[in-house]
Steps between C-alpha positions, in 0.01 A plus 500: 500500500344794323197315366177575680324183602142557607315236701808278517580524871464124553730423206763750612483360855546147364803611295662671798428193717663267248805725482530516880473122518766461231737735684445281807588189298149372435408449136166567340326548170297781351250412232341792320201396294217687337353613176671745269503856627461422871848617594709183516803674349464787747491254791813324374676835447410593857636168628829545312536857626413397857773233483741788461861412564411195708438277200584472135184485293444393143203544273369346182261649249247276328534506124287330237817386322606305808163336562633167373812517721424342836670672792589797279393750766709322760800517268445872445472569871813300576707660223511830689596318820775291347744778420327581171603169347243311301346225706567254224706477188398345174168340431314228681310205361248462782333749736644318800851552360452877519373479857792286614749726324358800684503307827863397447593864433324610817683237706830610349433861597400403855 
């Protein structure tokens, strides 16, 4: 957690609260939204670092080439969590097919 986050006390508190709740068995969700340059990536990096050894975390990086691939970011994030195996194999005909292939892979890993 070497990044300096100025004026982000509320965000960091929310992240730590979500992690504490998760450790206690209560789920939650963190949505990070904002315009370009506001520090969304830094917040997510902080959250992943704060998760430490308690949780496995995965990330996805938006790419113009994947803009037409629904759920592409989810697939990227899950790839690192699923023992470095691709979330899907082959191609899909419909966007929903990709989503369900990723979901099936996640269920298999669980």
